[in-house]
C-alpha positions as CSV (number, residue, x, y, z in Angstrom):
1,V,0.2,-0.2,-0.1
2,Q,1.3,3.2,-0.9
3,L,0.2,6.9,0.4
4,Q,0.5,9.9,-0.7
5,A,-0.7,13.2,1.7
6,Y,-1.5,15.8,0.4
7,G,-3.7,19.7,0.8
8,G,-1.4,21.3,4.1
9,G,-0.5,24.9,4.3
10,L,-1.0,28.1,5.8
11,V,-3.9,29.6,7.1
12,Q,-5.2,31.9,10.0
13,A,-7.3,30.8,12.9
14,G,-10.4,29.8,12.8
15,G,-10.1,28.7,9.3
16,S,-10.3,25.8,7.2
17,L,-8.4,23.3,5.3
18,R,-8.8,19.8,3.9
19,L,-6.4,17.0,4.1
20,S,-6.8,14.4,1.2
21,C,-4.5,11.1,1.0
22,A,-4.1,9.1,-2.8
23,V,-4.3,5.6,-1.4
24,S,-2.6,3.1,-3.6
25,G,-1.3,-0.9,-4.5
26,R,-2.8,-3.9,-3.0
27,S,-6.3,-4.4,-2.3
28,F,-7.3,-2.4,1.5
29,S,-11.0,-3.3,2.1
30,S,-10.1,-4.2,4.7
31,Y,-7.7,-1.7,5.9
32,V,-8.2,0.6,8.3
33,M,-7.2,4.1,7.6
34,G,-5.6,7.2,9.7
35,W,-4.0,10.6,10.3
36,F,-2.0,11.2,12.9
37,R,0.7,14.2,13.4
38,Q,3.5,15.2,15.1
39,A,4.7,18.8,16.1
40,P,7.6,19.9,16.5
41,G,9.3,18.5,19.7
42,K,6.2,15.8,20.9
43,E,5.2,12.4,19.7
44,R,3.2,12.3,16.5
45,E,0.1,11.5,18.0
46,F,-3.5,10.1,17.1
47,V,-6.3,12.3,14.8
48,S,-8.5,10.6,13.4
49,I,-9.3,6.6,11.9
50,I,-11.5,5.1,9.2
51,G,-12.7,2.0,8.2
52,W,-12.4,1.6,5.0
53,R,-15.0,-1.0,4.8
54,S,-17.2,0.3,6.9
55,G,-17.0,3.7,7.4
56,R,-16.9,3.8,10.8
57,T,-14.5,7.0,12.4
58,F,-12.7,7.7,16.0
59,Y,-11.2,11.0,16.7
60,G,-8.8,12.2,19.3
61,D,-10.5,14.2,22.2
62,S,-7.9,17.3,20.8
63,V,-10.4,17.4,17.7
64,K,-13.8,16.0,18.2
65,G,-16.1,18.3,16.9
66,R,-13.5,19.8,14.1
67,F,-11.7,17.7,12.5
68,S,-13.6,15.0,10.0
69,I,-12.5,12.1,8.1
70,S,-14.4,10.1,5.4
71,R,-13.2,8.4,2.2
72,D,-13.8,8.0,-1.2
73,N,-13.9,4.9,-2.7
74,A,-14.4,5.8,-6.6
75,N,-11.2,7.7,-5.7
76,N,-9.5,5.4,-3.4
77,T,-9.0,8.8,-1.3
78,V,-9.2,9.9,2.4
79,Y,-9.8,13.2,3.4
80,L,-9.4,15.1,6.9
81,Q,-11.7,18.1,6.5
82,M,-10.3,20.3,9.7
83,N,-12.1,23.2,10.6
84,S,-12.1,25.7,13.3
85,L,-8.4,25.5,13.1
86,K,-6.3,26.8,16.2
87,P,-2.2,27.2,17.1
88,A,-2.6,24.0,18.4
89,D,-3.3,22.3,15.1
90,T,0.0,23.5,13.9
91,A,1.6,19.5,12.8
92,I,3.3,17.8,10.2
93,Y,0.0,15.4,9.3
94,Y,0.5,12.0,8.3
95,C,-1.6,9.5,6.4
96,A,-1.3,5.9,7.5
97,A,-2.9,2.1,7.0
98,R,-3.6,-0.6,8.7
99,S,-5.1,-4.1,7.3
100,G,-7.2,-5.9,9.5
101,S,-10.9,-3.8,11.2
102,I,-9.1,-3.5,14.7
103,Y,-9.9,0.2,15.6
104,Y,-5.9,1.1,17.4
105,T,-5.3,4.3,18.3
106,R,-1.4,3.4,18.7
107,V,1.0,5.3,16.2
108,N,2.7,2.0,15.8
109,S,0.2,0.3,15.5
110,Y,0.2,1.0,11.5
111,N,3.1,0.1,9.5
112,Y,2.1,1.9,6.1
113,W,2.8,6.0,6.3
114,G,2.9,8.7,3.7
115,Q,5.3,11.5,3.5
116,G,3.1,14.0,5.3
117,T,2.4,17.4,4.6
118,Q,2.9,20.4,6.9
119,V,0.0,22.0,8.2
120,T,0.8,25.9,10.1
121,V,-2.1,28.0,11.5
122,S,-1.2,31.2,12.0
123,S,-2.7,33.4,15.5
């Protein structure tokens, strides 16, 4: 499975961005897809995951109610819609994938990673 994340950029606090993750490779219909982020000097943390087949979603506490994850089966793309952005959301955002149907939120449970896209939120 190959993942390519894009869509990051610079936005003012309160603004919105949509990240995309293009997925290719073997069949990933039984995969869990996710977004994680890593701010400077901090560990990589869970943002959101979605079951490709089920569409079931989970969110980290810090983004609940502001971020929304979705997938487009026809275009093999996972999206992260980010609204009401805060400076604390500034980080490199990575898309990730793991096979299976268990919805792990631990970083080390994911064995496929994209290259990351920078999101910077100014105050």
